[in-house]
N, C-alpha and C positions, 0 to 999 in steps of 0.2 A: 504494499500500499503506500503511494506517494506521501511526502509531507503535505500539510495544509499549505494551500497557496497563500502567499504573502499579497494581499490585496493593495497593500500600500505602495507596492512597486508598480509602476506604469507597465502596461502589457508589452510595450515594445521593448523594455529593458529586463523583462522577466525572464528567468531561465529556470529549468528543474533542478533540484538538489535534494538528495537523500540524506536524512539525518542531520541536516544544518552544518555538514561539513563545509558547505560553500554556500554563500549568500545567494537568494534568487535573484538579486539584482546584478545584471552582468557589469553595471558601472563599477563595482567593487572590485570585479576581476580585472578590469582595464587598468582601475588605478593601482592595484597591487602589482601588476605585470609592468606598467609604465614605470611606477616608482623604483622596482626591482631592476629594470634595464638602466634607467638614468643612473641609480646609484652604482651599479657595476661598472658603466662606462666612465663614471667619474672617480671611481676608487679601485683601479685594477690591482689585482694581487695573484700570486702563483696559484695554480690549481693544488688543491689538497692531493696527497700521494693516492688516495683512492680514485680520485678523478683522473689522474694522469695514467694509472693502471688501466682504467675503463678506455681512456682515449687511445692508449696503445694497443689495446685488444681489439678494438672497432677498426682501427686505421690499418692494423695488421692482418684483417680479414677482408678480403674481396667481398665476400657474401654480407657481412655485417655493414661495411662502408656503404655498399650500394643500397642496402635495406633502409640505413638510417638516412641517406641522402634522398631516397624515393619517399620515405615517410614525410619529410617536410614539403617536397615538391607537390605531393598530393593533397595537401591542405588547399582548398579552394582560395583562390586570390580575391575573388569577387565579394567576400563577406565583410562588411564594415566593422564586425565585432573582432576580426582577427587581425586589424591594422594598429600600426602605432600611430601616435597623435597626427602625424603629418599625413596620414592616409596612404602612405606608399609601401610600407613594409609589414610583414607580419611581426608581431610583437616579438616571438621566439623565431630567429632567422634560420637556424641550421644547427647542425650537432656541436660545432664549436661554441656557438653561442649559448646553446643549452648547457654545456659543462661550466661556463663562466656564471651563468645564472644559478645552477646547482651549488655552485662553490660558495655562493653568498648565502643561499637557503640554509646549508647545513651548518651553519655558523650562527645561526639566530632562531629564537622561538617565535611561533606564530603570533602574530598581533592582529588586532582588528584594524580595518581599513576606513579611512575616511576620505570618500571622493568629494566631500562638500555639501553634500545634502543630506546625508544619513550614514551613521557608522554601521558597518557590516562585517562579517567574517569570510575571510578565506583561509580555512583551517587546514587545508592540504596544499601547501604552496607548491610542492613538487608536481602534483596532479594538474596545478594550475598551468604550470610551464608546458606540461605534456598535452593538455586537455584536448587540442584538436588534433596534433600528430597521431596520438595513440588511437584515435577514432578512425584512421585510414586503413586501407587494407594492407599496406606496408608496415604500419604500426601494429596490426595484428601479429605478422611475423615476428617482428622484433622483439615484442614484450612476450611472446610464447618461448623465445629462445632460451634454453638453460643457461648458457654462458652469460647472456645480458642479465638474467635474473640472479645469477651468481654475483655478479659485479654490483648490481643494484643492491643486494643485501650489504655487502661490504660498504657501500656508500651510506646507506640508511643506518647502519650500526654506527658509523661516525656521528651522524647526526642523534642518534639515540643518546650516545655518551654524552654528548654537548648538552642535551635535554635534561641530564641528570647533574649538571654542574650549577653551581651557585650562580654564576653569569647569567644562565638561562631565566633567572627568576626576575630579571630586570622588567620583564613584560607584566609582571603581578603587581603593578602599582595601581594608582587611581586617575592616571591621566586619561585623555579622551580616547586613546586606542589601547589602553591597558585592560587586562581582564577584570580588575576590580574598579574599572572607571564607571562613568555614567550610563554606558551601554552595556558593558560586559557583564557586571555584578548584577543588574536586574534582569538580564537574560538568564543567567546561571540559576538565579532564585525562581524565575518564572517557570523554567522547564522542570525543576525538581517539585516545585509546588503543584503544578498542573498533575503530575503523576501521583502525588501522595494525597491531593486534596487538602492541602494546608495552605497557610500563609504566613510562612516563616522567613526570617532573614538568613543569608548564607551561613553565618556562624551558628544559627540555631540548626540548621540542616545538616552541617558538615562538621567533622573534627578539625578545629583549627583554632588560632588564637588572633581575633580581631583586633587586639591591641598592639600586636607585633607588626614589623615589617614584612610585607608580603603575606599578611595573616599567618605568619608562622611557617609558611612553606618554604623549603630550603631550596627547591628547584622547579622547573617547569614540570619535570615528572613526578615530583613528590606532590604538586598541585593537581596534576591529571589524574593520578591514582589515589585521590583523596577518598577518605571513607565517611560514611553517614555517622550521625549519631543514631543509634540503631533503634532506639525508641521510635524513630521516624520510619523505619522499615522493618516492622516485626516479622517474624516467620509465621506465614498462615498455617492455623491448626497444626501447632508443634507436635501434638500426640497422635494426630490422624495420618497414618502412612498411606492412606488412599488418596490424599490431598498431595499434589506435586506443587512445588513453588517455582517461581519465575527466575532464571538464572541470571539474567542480565536486566538491567535498566533499559527497556527497549520497546519499540514499536512492533505489534504485530505485523508480519507480512503475508504468511500463508500456513495452512494446514494441508497437507497431502497425505492421503492414505492410500494402501496398497501401491506402495512406489516399486518400480522395477529395479532390476539388478543393473542393468545398463540401459541409458536412453540417449536421445539427442539434446543434450543439455546446452549445446551451442546455437540453437536456433530459436526464434520467435516462439513465445509460448512454450518455453523450455519446461519440461518434466524434470524430476530428479533423477539422479543416477546414482545409486545406492553405492555401488562398488567404488566409483569414482570419488565420491565424498569420502569414503572411509578408506581411501589410499589402498584399495585391494588388500586390507588386513587378512592375512591368511587364517588368523585365529577365530575372528569374530564377524568379518563383514557379511558373510552369507546369511546370518541369523536375522539381519535386518531387512531382507528381500520380502517385499509384501506387507511390510509395517508401515509405520506412520512417522510424518516428519512435521515437526513444528519448527518455524524460522521466524525471526525477528531481528530488526536492525537497530543499532546504537546511535544515539545522538551526539554530536560533538560537545554538546555543553552539559552532558550529564554524567553518570556514574560509569566506571569502566572496569570494575572487577567482576569476576564470575563466582557463582555460587551454586552448590550441588541442589538439583531439584527434589533428591530423595535422600533418605539415609541409606547407606549402603557402603560397600568395600570397592576401593579403587582397583580394578582388575588390570588396567593396562593404559599407558600414556604413550601417544605417538605424536611426534613433531614432524610436520610436512613443510619443507621448503618449496613452496609454489611459486606462483607468479606474483607479481606486484602491480602491474599497470595494464595488464590484458583485459581488453573488452571483446566480447562475442563479435563475429563479422556482422551481424545485423544492425549494428549501431554504425557501421560504415557509411560515410558520406562522400559525395563526389560533385563536381560543379553542377550536375542536375538535380541531385538528391540531398536535401537538407540532413544534418545530424539529427539522430534520434535522441530528442531532449529528454525522454523518459528512460534512457538507456541505463542510468544507474540502477532504477527500480527494476527493470526487466532483466538486469544482468545478475540479480541475486542467486539464481540457481546455479549460474554459471561459475560465478565466485566460489560457491561451496565445493565445487569439483576441481578448480584450478588454483585457487589463491593459497598462499600461506596460511597455515592453519594448525591448531593444536586439537587432537582427538583424545577424550578420556572416557574410558569405558567403565561403566559403574555397575557392579551387581547389587541391585536394590534389596534392602531387607524384606520389602514386601514381595511375596512370591507371585503376587498377580502382575508385577512389573517385570521382576527378574532383570536380565542384563539390558541395559540401556546405554545411550552415548551422548555425551556433550560435544558439540565442535565449535570451537572460537575461530572465526574466519576473518582474517585481515583484508584490508582493502587499501590499495595505494600504499603510501607511506605509513598508514597506521595498520601496521601488520606484525609488530612484535608480540607473540603469545607466549606468555610467561606463566607456567604452571606452578603452583605452590604446594601441591600434594603429591604425594609419592605413591607407587604401586603397592598393594598391600595394606595401605591406610585405610581405616574406617572413618568415615564422615558422616555427620549428622545432618539432616535436611536444612538447608540455608547456610551451611558452612563454606567457607571461601574455598574455590578451587584454582584460582589464578587470576591473571588481568592481562588486558591489552595495555602495553605502555604506548603513550601517545595515541590514546583512542580506541579505535576499533571498529569493524564494519558490521558485521552480522553473525549471528549465532544459529545454530540447530540443535534441536534435541531429537534423537532417534529412537524409536521403540520397535519391538519385534513384532512380527506377524502374530495376530491373535490377542494382543494386549488391547482391551477395550477402553478408549479414552474420551472424556466429553468434558464440556465447559470451557473450552479454550477461549481466550479473549476475543472480543469481537473488534472490527476495525475502528480505529480512532486516530484522533489527531495529536495524541500525546502518548508518552511512555506508559507502559504498564509497569508498576513499582517492583524492584527487585525484591525477591523472597515473598511476594504476594502470591495468591493462587494462581497458577497457569492452567491447570487441568484437574480432572479427577479420574481416577482408574475404577472402573466398574467391576 
């Protein structure tokens, strides 16, 4: 289900966005890109070693250098929203230009953007650089390439390290484009309060120190993986193992039943493909064929830790190094075909099969559930899946399983064939609270 439309944005400036990772107002994207391009041109600096290595690998490969060149050439030149302020060039011109811009991004934490009319968020700045090239047919080949994804992981790990540094907390101030500023703070409060049905201030919602600098958060990552005051997110029916709880603070996307072992998840109207989602796990994946999948996506402004939907034993944990910027071909666009503005939503099943993800198999104490799986799925640069439990550990319903560092994209709960479930959340324009009821086993 897509996010609610922001009617305050004029239709000619409105774009689709999932989970508020990007503003629905394309003027914020223009402002972010123009400011980044201008800053990099006026403040040149050597490429980080990870980016130099990436450059050497691409330029040393005929196939990759050709694909990267084609990727930028295939972006239509007649679309105003792709032009720089002069109207002459695309904002991101070519591979070398991309590297210079990424060099800047990986040494800064995300800020809100002020194009002069309304402050908004471009929360995935690397994707903003690649937004249109990744939607081309050459981009599809580039971002499916294992070698490219291996290098992207190294680059994003560098950024992840920066985001745990004290320097990254400089965006946690109270200025106009800061996270605790006049737009950021009310936005954070609104998202949490809509989900919980409350009217609380940030410090009443989340564990922090409102009197300390940066609310006591020591880094961007420390802020982004913040925890609730847990009285605001109690565990639903803690003594009733027939009630399952929501693993992530997230918006319901889809419930699918009788899911197939393999299917064409890369086409429009994508079904789920169980073996692909579970990375062809030889121990357990076949058990979920014919079962049920619940999927929901996360908001950039909300809570990013995962919690167990059931009480049970952690049977197995699998980390999958998948793609970061791959989109299915149906979002491709050409001179004569516009980009699919709902591509982020209609790519959710595709991401579940291809993106970087963590799979946690849990043997529920409740025999009516038995073996189930939680899958945390990354999207673009918000792809670091960190598990905080161990195999063999027993967890209680609502207990933490892990987290996305710098956000997260979407997650799935998988149940075996024959497990009868009801009461899933209905479509809504706000998150379902973490640890609240997500469904009931009959």
